[in-house]
C-alpha positions, 0 to 999 in steps of 0.5 A: 829712445823707445819705451823699453829702453827708457824703462831699463835705463831708469831702472839702472839709474835707480839701482845705481843710486841704491848701490852708491855706498856698497863695498864690494871687493875691488879689483877682482879680475876676469880674463878672456883671451882669444886664440886661433889655430893654424897648421904647419903649412900656415893654413887655418884649422877649424876649431869647433871640434877642439872647442867641444873637447876643451869645454869638458874642463874649461870655459871655452866658446866659439868666436867670429872666425871658425879657426878661433876660440876664446877661453875665460877665467872665473873672477879671481881676487887681486891677491891671487894674481899668481893663480892667473899665471897658473890657470893659463899654464895649466890651460896651455898644457891641456890645450897641447894634449887636446890638440893632439887628441882632436887633430891626430893626423895634422900638426896644429899650432895654437897662435897667441898673436893679435893678428892671424898671420896665415896668408889664406885667412881671407881666401874663404868665408870662415864665419862661425854659423851663429846668429850673432856673428852672421848678423854682424857679417851681413851688416859689415858687408855693406861697409867700404873696404879698408886699406893698409899699405895698398892692400884692401880688406873687407870689413866683414872679414876682419874679426876672423883674423884678430885675437884680443885680450879682455880684462875685467876689473871689479869696482868697489861701488858705482862711484869708484867704478866711474873713477876706474873708467876715467883713469883707464882711458889715460892708460890706453895709448901705453897699453897699445904701445907695450902690448902690440902683437899684430904686425904680421897679419894675413901673410904680410908684415905691415908698416902700422905698429898695431894693425889689429886695432886700426882694422877693427876700428874701421870695420866696426865704424861707430861701434868701436874705438875710443869711447865717443864721450865729450868729457870724463864721466861724472857718474855711472849714470852718464855712461848709461845715457851714453850707451842708450844714445848710441845706435845699435847695429840693428833695431836693438831696444835692449840696454844690455844688447846695446852694451854688448854691441859697443866694442869700445876700447873700454866699457862699464858692464852692468849685466851682473850685480857687480860694477865692472870695467872691461878693457878691450884694447889689448892684443892677446899676449904670447905667454901667461906671464905677459898677461899677468904683467898687463893686469898688474899694470892696470891694477897698480896704476888705477889704485895709486891714481885714484888714491892720490886723485891724480889729474886726468889728461885731456881726452883730445890728447889721449885720442891723438896719442892713441891714433899715433901709437897705432900707426907708429908706436915708439916713433909717435910724434904728439904733444907728449912723449909716449915713452915718458908717459908709459914710464911714468905710468909704470912707476905709478903702477909699481907704487900702487902694487906695493901699496896693495901688497901685490909684489910686483911679480911680472910688471918688470916685463913691461919695463924691459919692453919700454927700455928696449922700445919693443913689444911682442909685435916688434919681436915677431917683426924681427923674426920675420926679417931674419927668417924670411926666405921668399916663401911666406907660408914656410916663414909664417909656419916657422914663426908660429912654431917659435912663438908656440914653443915660447907660449908652452914654456911661459917664456916671455918674448923679450 
């Protein structure tokens, strides 16, 4: 470890010790979602002009691909979760207006799917020309191709075609945040199972249940996936050591640069005065209600599990289950029944929400998904199977228009 990084980690550990007894507001929520743009011919559309328009009213930024953008909420109290739904309803209304203003001579459709369904997405280089993205592109160009169902993908292209949903939750203090990190690890397979949304990818319906996560894991090599920890964290200082010990993509010597470059399923963020966990495993959800349903799932489960001190499952079992769910979803064969695990976790989450006086309001959406053994990705699969007429471009166009109509009306895909 270089001197700069060593000094930073020592400073962070001192700060953590000073903060052990602080009492911050728990479960303040921050959300980031990524969206892509296609036209009615299923071709990617450059989002940069739209980003400029949206930025006058919302916290919107560029993403790795030119046809992508992200929108972020400000931190919101867990007691105001309904305002997350309202925020995204209002954003979607404004997005619809802004698209018509910016793209006057083209029918442009925002796509709230975890994978870009356009058959053209990889036919041209479409990397946003920002230094960070260009550096990632150059690094990934050296990596071996990734194969799914006999089709190969270049690692440097993958991030242009996947859209995620990042959930930030604030902890009470360093001790409580450590518990949050450990218990979220237990939720990851169920979050993939219930939130999958990317089977239609690059003009093809893939056999994998969640291709987005599989492709991203392989395109990032050792910089993403399930955290490479040997055991659960005993304290946040263990996470600081973990980040400092992992090699960066380049010669990064800054702790926060290393933290940002760790695209694990789950991170602890120390880049503000507060202690936060950030879950990155989920695909963007098609509607605001479905976004809030996932947030309720996490908050309720965490609160009740930490309160009761529920046993943590073996990390090896969670890793195995995660890989199985990515490949086969509800048909996964592991030592545990994934549907029963998700059912139990949803039950715990509902108890936690009741304890907190939060409802629940939308978590029933996830219960219905589980009952019907479905997800947004499976819904889109059925659309494909019923609509496909031999013309990939037309079928993709019909599907993204159908999903966008659902998004605008905040009507969950059930």
